[in-house]
C-alpha positions in Angstrom: -26.9 21.9 13.9 -25.3 18.8 15.2 -26.9 16.4 12.7 -26.8 15.3 9.1 -29.8 15.8 6.8 -30.3 13.2 4.1 -30.2 14.6 0.6 -30.2 11.3 -1.3 -30.0 7.6 -0.6 -27.6 5.8 -3.0 -28.1 2.4 -1.5 -28.5 0.7 1.9 -24.9 1.6 2.9 -24.3 5.0 1.2 -26.1 8.3 1.4 -25.5 11.8 0.3 -26.2 14.2 3.2 -25.8 17.8 4.3 -23.2 18.2 7.0 -23.1 21.2 9.5 -19.4 21.9 8.7 -18.7 20.3 5.3 -22.0 21.0 3.4 -22.7 18.1 1.1 -20.9 14.9 2.0 -21.0 11.2 1.1 -21.7 9.0 4.2 -20.7 5.3 4.1 -21.8 2.9 6.8 -23.6 -0.4 7.3 -27.3 0.2 6.9 -27.0 4.0 6.9 -29.4 4.2 4.0 -31.8 1.6 5.0 -35.4 3.0 5.0 -34.0 6.6 5.1 -36.1 9.4 3.5 -35.0 12.6 1.9 -34.6 15.4 4.6 -34.5 12.9 7.4 -32.2 14.0 10.2 -29.5 11.7 11.5 -27.7 12.8 14.8 -23.9 13.1 14.2 -23.1 10.9 17.2 -24.9 8.0 15.3 -22.3 8.4 12.6 -19.2 7.5 14.7 -18.9 4.0 13.1 -19.4 5.5 9.6 -17.1 7.3 7.2 -17.7 10.7 5.8 -16.1 11.8 2.5 -15.5 15.6 2.7 -13.3 16.1 -0.3 -15.4 17.2 -3.2 -13.4 15.4 -5.9 -13.4 12.2 -3.8 -17.2 12.5 -3.3 -17.8 12.8 -7.1 -15.6 9.9 -7.9 -17.3 7.7 -5.2 -20.8 8.7 -6.4 -19.9 7.5 -9.9 -18.4 4.3 -8.6 -21.2 3.2 -6.2 -23.8 2.2 -8.9 -21.2 -0.1 -10.5 -20.3 -2.0 -7.3 -22.1 -4.9 -5.6 -23.8 -3.5 -2.4 -22.5 -6.4 -0.3 -18.9 -5.5 -1.3 -19.4 -1.9 -0.2 -20.6 -3.1 3.2 -17.6 -5.5 3.4 -15.1 -2.8 2.5 -16.6 -0.6 5.2 -15.8 -3.4 7.7 -12.3 -3.8 6.3 -11.5 0.0 6.5 -12.9 0.1 10.1 -10.6 -2.9 11.0 -7.6 -1.2 9.4 -8.3 2.1 11.2 -8.7 0.4 14.6 -5.7 -1.8 14.3 -3.3 0.9 13.1 -5.0 3.7 15.3 -4.5 5.9 12.2 -6.8 8.3 10.5 -6.7 6.9 7.0 -6.6 9.0 3.8 -10.2 9.0 2.6 -9.2 8.1 -0.9 -8.9 4.5 0.3 -12.7 4.2 0.0 -12.5 4.8 -3.8 -9.2 3.1 -4.4 -9.9 -0.1 -2.5 -13.5 -0.3 -3.7 -12.5 0.1 -7.3 -9.6 -2.3 -7.0 -11.5 -5.1 -5.3 -14.6 -4.8 -7.5 -12.3 -5.2 -10.5 -10.4 -8.1 -8.9 -13.7 -9.9 -8.2 -14.7 -9.5 -11.8 -11.4 -11.0 -12.9 -11.8 -13.9 -10.5 -15.4 -14.6 -11.7 -14.0 -14.7 -15.3 -11.1 -16.9 -14.2 -8.5 -14.3 -15.3 -5.3 -14.7 -13.2 -3.3 -11.6 -12.4 0.2 -12.2 -11.2 1.8 -10.0 -8.5 5.5 -9.5 -9.5 6.5 -8.1 -6.2 4.5 -10.2 -3.7 7.5 -11.5 -1.7 8.9 -8.0 -1.4 5.6 -6.5 -0.3 5.1 -9.2 2.3 8.6 -8.5 3.7 8.7 -4.7 3.7 5.1 -4.1 4.8 4.3 -6.9 7.3 1.6 -5.0 9.2 -0.2 -4.0 6.0 0.1 -7.5 4.6 -1.6 -9.0 7.7 -4.4 -6.4 7.4 -4.7 -7.3 3.7 -5.0 -11.0 4.6 -7.9 -10.1 6.8 -9.6 -8.2 3.9 -9.2 -11.1 1.4 -10.4 -13.6 4.0 -13.5 -11.5 4.8 -14.4 -11.4 1.1 -13.9 -15.2 0.8 -16.0 -15.9 3.9 -18.8 -13.4 3.1 -18.9 -13.6 -0.7 -17.5 -17.0 -1.4 -14.8 -15.6 -3.7 -11.1 -16.5 -3.1 -9.0 -13.7 -4.6 -5.8 -15.5 -3.7 -2.4 -14.5 -2.3 -1.4 -12.2 -5.2 -4.3 -9.9 -4.3 -3.2 -9.8 -0.7 0.0 -8.1 -1.9 -1.9 -5.5 -4.0 -4.3 -4.7 -1.2 -1.4 -4.3 1.3 0.0 -1.5 -1.0 -3.4 0.3 -1.0 -3.4 0.1 2.8 0.1 1.5 3.1 -0.9 4.3 0.7 -3.8 5.2 3.0 -1.7 5.0 6.2 1.2 7.1 4.8 -0.8 9.5 2.7 1.2 8.6 -0.4 -0.3 7.9 -3.7 -0.7 4.3 -4.6 1.4 4.7 -7.7 4.3 5.9 -5.6 3.9 3.0 -3.1 3.6 0.5 -5.9 6.6 2.1 -7.7 8.8 1.6 -4.6 7.8 -2.0 -4.2 8.5 -2.6 -7.9 11.9 -0.8 -7.6 12.9 -3.1 -4.7 11.8 -6.2 -6.6 13.9 -5.0 -9.6 16.9 -4.2 -7.5 16.8 -7.8 -6.0 16.5 -9.1 -9.6 19.7 -7.1 -10.6 21.6 -8.5 -7.6 20.6 -12.1 -8.4 21.5 -11.6 -12.1 24.8 -10.0 -11.4 25.9 -12.5 -8.7 24.3 -15.4 -10.5 22.4 -16.9 -7.6 19.0 -16.9 -6.0 18.6 -15.4 -2.6 16.5 -17.6 -0.2 13.3 -15.7 0.4 12.9 -17.1 3.9 16.4 -16.1 5.0 17.1 -13.4 7.6 19.7 -11.9 5.3 17.1 -11.4 2.6 14.8 -9.7 5.1 17.6 -7.4 6.2 18.5 -6.6 2.6 14.9 -5.6 1.8 14.6 -3.5 5.0 17.8 -1.7 4.0 16.6 -1.1 0.5 13.3 0.2 1.8 14.9 2.7 4.2 17.5 3.7 1.6 14.7 4.6 -0.8 12.9 6.5 1.9 16.1 8.5 2.7 16.7 9.3 -0.9 13.0 10.3 -1.3 13.3 12.7 1.6 16.8 13.9 0.7 18.3 12.7 3.9 22.1 12.1 4.2 23.8 9.4 6.2 27.3 10.0 7.6 30.2 9.6 5.2 32.8 7.1 6.3 35.8 7.6 4.1 38.0 4.9 5.5 35.2 2.4 5.4 34.5 3.3 1.7 38.2 2.8 0.8 38.3 -0.5 2.7 35.2 -1.9 1.0 36.4 -0.8 -2.4 39.6 -2.8 -1.9 38.2 -5.8 -0.1 35.0 -6.3 -2.1 35.4 -4.7 -5.5 32.7 -6.8 -7.2 30.1 -6.0 -4.5 31.1 -2.4 -4.3 30.7 -2.0 -8.0 27.3 -3.7 -7.8 26.2 -1.4 -5.0 27.2 1.6 -7.1 25.1 0.3 -10.0 22.1 -0.2 -7.7 22.3 3.3 -6.3 22.4 4.6 -9.9 19.2 2.7 -10.7 17.6 4.2 -7.6 18.8 7.7 -8.5 17.4 7.3 -12.0 14.0 5.8 -10.9 13.5 8.2 -8.0 14.8 11.2 -9.8 16.7 12.2 -6.7 20.5 12.4 -6.0 22.0 9.5 -4.0 24.7 10.3 -1.5 28.0 8.3 -1.8 27.7 6.8 1.7 24.7 4.7 0.5 27.1 2.8 -1.7 29.2 1.7 1.3 26.3 0.7 3.4 24.7 -1.3 0.6 28.0 -3.0 -0.1 28.0 -4.4 3.5 24.4 -5.7 3.1 25.4 -7.3 -0.2 28.3 -9.0 1.5 25.8 -10.7 3.9 23.7 -12.2 1.1 26.3 -12.9 -1.5 27.8 -16.4 -2.1 31.1 -16.7 -0.1 33.2 -16.9 -3.3 32.1 -13.4 -4.4 34.0 -10.3 -3.3 
C-alpha cells in the first residue's frame, strides 16, 4: 500500500490516517482535511508538502493540542515549518509541531490580553543564533501579516530558540538554558568590570561566539590544548581578568554539571582582554 487511509478529520489542516509503515499517524498540511471522508485514500506522493508525526507520544500530545488552537494558526505554522526546513535543508525534529504551536498559541493569547513578556536574553540569542533569528523574524512577520497580530521582537528571540532546538535535536529547555547562561555570564562580566559592553561591537560578538563554543565543548567533554606558558603569562599580566575568567568557568561548570578544562580559563582571559576597559588588567 503506497497511500494513506483517512481515519479521522480533526480540521481542514490536520487528519489522523493509517500509514503503510507507521500505522496510525497524524498528518498536517494545508487543506489536507478539507472535504475528506473516513476511509478515503490519499496517495503518499500527494503528502510531500505535508508533515507526518510518527512518534506515538508526539501524536497524542498534538491531538490534544489541535482543538485548543485557531485553525488559521495551524496552517500558518505549517508554512513556517516548511520555510525553516527548506532554508536549512534539515529534517527537523517533529516535536517542533507541538512546541511551536503551543508556544505561539499562548503568545497570541497574551498579546490579545495585552500582557507583555520580556525576553531576558534577546541580544544574546540574536548574536549566537543569527540563522535561527532570521527564520524566527519570518515566522513572526507571517503571523502579523496573516492574523494582524504583532508579537514583537521579544517573541522572535523565543521562536529562534525553538527553531534551534528542532535543528539540533536538543530539548528546548537545554537550548534556552544555554542562552540564559550566556546572558548571565555577560552580566557577571559587566558587574565585575563595572562597565557595559556595547551590544553592537565586534568584540561583543566575538565574546558571545567564544562563550557559545566553550559551552558546546564543555557539554561534549572536548578538551582544547593546554598552553602552560600562555597561562603563566596571562596570570601575571592580567590578574583581574584571569581571576574573572576562572570565576566564569566555575559558573559554567556548576550550571552545566560538567568539568571544565583549565585551558578554557586562558582562552577566556584573552577574550575578556578584548572587551574590557583599557584600565583593567
